[in-house]
mmCIF file of the C-alpha atoms, coordinates in Angstrom:
data_MODEL
# 
_entry.id   MODEL 
# 
loop_
_atom_site.group_PDB 
_atom_site.id 
_atom_site.type_symbol 
_atom_site.label_atom_id 
_atom_site.label_alt_id 
_atom_site.label_comp_id 
_atom_site.label_asym_id 
_atom_site.label_entity_id 
_atom_site.label_seq_id 
_atom_site.pdbx_PDB_ins_code 
_atom_site.Cartn_x 
_atom_site.Cartn_y 
_atom_site.Cartn_z 
_atom_site.occupancy 
_atom_site.B_iso_or_equiv 
_atom_site.pdbx_formal_charge 
_atom_site.auth_seq_id 
_atom_site.auth_comp_id 
_atom_site.auth_asym_id 
_atom_site.auth_atom_id 
_atom_site.pdbx_PDB_model_num 
ATOM 1  C CA . MET A 1 1  ? 0.000   0.000  0.000  1.00 0.00 ? 1  MET A CA 1 
ATOM 2  C CA . GLY A 1 2  ? 2.936   2.244  -0.414 1.00 0.00 ? 2  GLY A CA 1 
ATOM 3  C CA . GLY A 1 3  ? 3.389   2.929  3.305  1.00 0.00 ? 3  GLY A CA 1 
ATOM 4  C CA . TYR A 1 4  ? -0.221  4.021  3.855  1.00 0.00 ? 4  TYR A CA 1 
ATOM 5  C CA . ALA A 1 5  ? -1.391  0.772  5.490  1.00 0.00 ? 5  ALA A CA 1 
ATOM 6  C CA . PRO A 1 6  ? -1.097  2.204  9.038  1.00 0.00 ? 6  PRO A CA 1 
ATOM 7  C CA . PHE A 1 7  ? -3.695  4.806  8.018  1.00 0.00 ? 7  PHE A CA 1 
ATOM 8  C CA . VAL A 1 8  ? -5.920  2.744  5.719  1.00 0.00 ? 8  VAL A CA 1 
ATOM 9  C CA . TRP A 1 9  ? -6.638  -0.304 7.902  1.00 0.00 ? 9  TRP A CA 1 
ATOM 10 C CA . PRO A 1 10 ? -7.587  1.583  11.080 1.00 0.00 ? 10 PRO A CA 1 
ATOM 11 C CA . SER A 1 11 ? -9.826  3.925  9.104  1.00 0.00 ? 11 SER A CA 1 
ATOM 12 C CA . LEU A 1 12 ? -11.509 0.919  7.467  1.00 0.00 ? 12 LEU A CA 1 
ATOM 13 C CA . GLY A 1 13 ? -12.053 -0.627 10.895 1.00 0.00 ? 13 GLY A CA 1 
ATOM 14 C CA . ILE A 1 14 ? -13.467 2.595  12.324 1.00 0.00 ? 14 ILE A CA 1 
ATOM 15 C CA . ALA A 1 15 ? -15.829 2.988  9.359  1.00 0.00 ? 15 ALA A CA 1 
ATOM 16 C CA . THR A 1 16 ? -17.027 -0.607 9.787  1.00 0.00 ? 16 THR A CA 1 
ATOM 17 C CA . VAL A 1 17 ? -17.699 -0.107 13.495 1.00 0.00 ? 17 VAL A CA 1 
ATOM 18 C CA . ILE A 1 18 ? -19.588 3.133  12.844 1.00 0.00 ? 18 ILE A CA 1 
ATOM 19 C CA . LEU A 1 19 ? -21.729 1.591  10.095 1.00 0.00 ? 19 LEU A CA 1 
ATOM 20 C CA . ALA A 1 20 ? -22.534 -1.435 12.263 1.00 0.00 ? 20 ALA A CA 1 
ATOM 21 C CA . GLY A 1 21 ? -23.487 0.870  15.135 1.00 0.00 ? 21 GLY A CA 1 
ATOM 22 C CA . MET A 1 22 ? -25.741 2.916  12.892 1.00 0.00 ? 22 MET A CA 1 
ATOM 23 C CA . ALA A 1 23 ? -27.453 -0.249 11.658 1.00 0.00 ? 23 ALA A CA 1 
ATOM 24 C CA . ILE A 1 24 ? -28.039 -1.458 15.223 1.00 0.00 ? 24 ILE A CA 1 
ATOM 25 C CA . VAL A 1 25 ? -29.444 1.902  16.324 1.00 0.00 ? 25 VAL A CA 1 
ATOM 26 C CA . SER A 1 26 ? -31.729 2.034  13.277 1.00 0.00 ? 26 SER A CA 1 
ATOM 27 C CA . ILE A 1 27 ? -33.087 -1.474 13.857 1.00 0.00 ? 27 ILE A CA 1 
ATOM 28 C CA . ARG A 1 28 ? -33.737 -0.740 17.529 1.00 0.00 ? 28 ARG A CA 1 
ATOM 29 C CA . GLY A 1 29 ? -35.559 2.471  16.614 1.00 0.00 ? 29 GLY A CA 1 
ATOM 30 C CA . LEU A 1 30 ? -37.657 0.623  14.057 1.00 0.00 ? 30 LEU A CA 1 
ATOM 31 C CA . ARG A 1 31 ? -38.664 -2.003 16.615 1.00 0.00 ? 31 ARG A CA 1 
ATOM 32 C CA . GLN A 1 32 ? -39.583 0.678  19.152 1.00 0.00 ? 32 GLN A CA 1 
ATOM 33 C CA . SER A 1 33 ? -41.668 2.523  16.564 1.00 0.00 ? 33 SER A CA 1 
ATOM 34 C CA . GLU A 1 34 ? -43.435 -0.681 15.552 1.00 0.00 ? 34 GLU A CA 1 
ATOM 35 C CA . ALA A 1 35 ? -44.185 -1.475 19.202 1.00 0.00 ? 35 ALA A CA 1 
ATOM 36 C CA . ALA A 1 36 ? -45.571 2.023  19.759 1.00 0.00 ? 36 ALA A CA 1 
ATOM 37 C CA . LEU A 1 37 ? -47.729 1.697  16.650 1.00 0.00 ? 37 LEU A CA 1 
ATOM 38 C CA . ARG A 1 38 ? -49.090 -1.684 17.774 1.00 0.00 ? 38 ARG A CA 1 
ATOM 39 C CA . ALA A 1 39 ? -49.902 -0.217 21.195 1.00 0.00 ? 39 ALA A CA 1 
ATOM 40 C CA . ALA A 1 40 ? -51.658 2.776  19.644 1.00 0.00 ? 40 ALA A CA 1 
ATOM 41 C CA . GLU A 1 41 ? -53.653 0.560  17.299 1.00 0.00 ? 41 GLU A CA 1 
ATOM 42 C CA . ALA A 1 42 ? -54.656 -1.734 20.172 1.00 0.00 ? 42 ALA A CA 1 
ATOM 43 C CA . ALA A 1 43 ? -55.787 1.233  22.287 1.00 0.00 ? 43 ALA A CA 1 
ATOM 44 C CA . SER A 1 44 ? -57.945 2.811  19.586 1.00 0.00 ? 44 SER A CA 1 
ATOM 45 C CA . PRO A 1 45 ? -61.465 1.553  18.847 1.00 0.00 ? 45 PRO A CA 1 
ATOM 46 C CA . ALA A 1 46 ? -61.957 -0.659 15.818 1.00 0.00 ? 46 ALA A CA 1 
ATOM 47 C CA . ARG A 1 47 ? -62.764 1.190  12.611 1.00 0.00 ? 47 ARG A CA 1 
ATOM 48 C CA . ARG A 1 48 ? -64.981 0.104  9.801  1.00 0.00 ? 48 ARG A CA 1 
ATOM 49 C CA . ARG A 1 49 ? -63.493 -0.678 6.424  1.00 0.00 ? 49 ARG A CA 1 
ATOM 50 C CA . ARG A 1 50 ? -64.333 1.457  3.413  1.00 0.00 ? 50 ARG A CA 1 
ATOM 51 C CA . SER A 1 51 ? -66.181 -1.391 1.705  1.00 0.00 ? 51 SER A CA 1 
ATOM 52 C CA . GLU A 1 52 ? -68.406 -1.861 4.775  1.00 0.00 ? 52 GLU A CA 1 
ATOM 53 C CA . ALA A 1 53 ? -69.031 1.850  5.192  1.00 0.00 ? 53 ALA A CA 1 
ATOM 54 C CA . GLY A 1 54 ? -70.088 2.369  1.585  1.00 0.00 ? 54 GLY A CA 1 
ATOM 55 C CA . ALA A 1 55 ? -72.092 -0.841 1.186  1.00 0.00 ? 55 ALA A CA 1 
ATOM 56 C CA . GLY A 1 56 ? -75.426 0.852  1.844  1.00 0.00 ? 56 GLY A CA 1 
ATOM 57 C CA . SER A 1 57 ? -75.035 3.498  -0.849 1.00 0.00 ? 57 SER A CA 1 
# 
C-alpha cells in the first residue's frame, strides 16, 4: 500500500464499526416505533373498512 497501510486499515475498521453501530441503532428504533404503533392501534377503537361503510349506498 505504499506505506499508507497504518492509516488505511484503522480507518476501514473505524468505518465498519460506525456503520454497524448505525445499523443497530436504526433497527432498535424501528422495533420501538413498531411497538408504539401496535400499542396505539390496540388502544384505539376498531374502525370500519371502506367497503363496509359504503355498502349501503
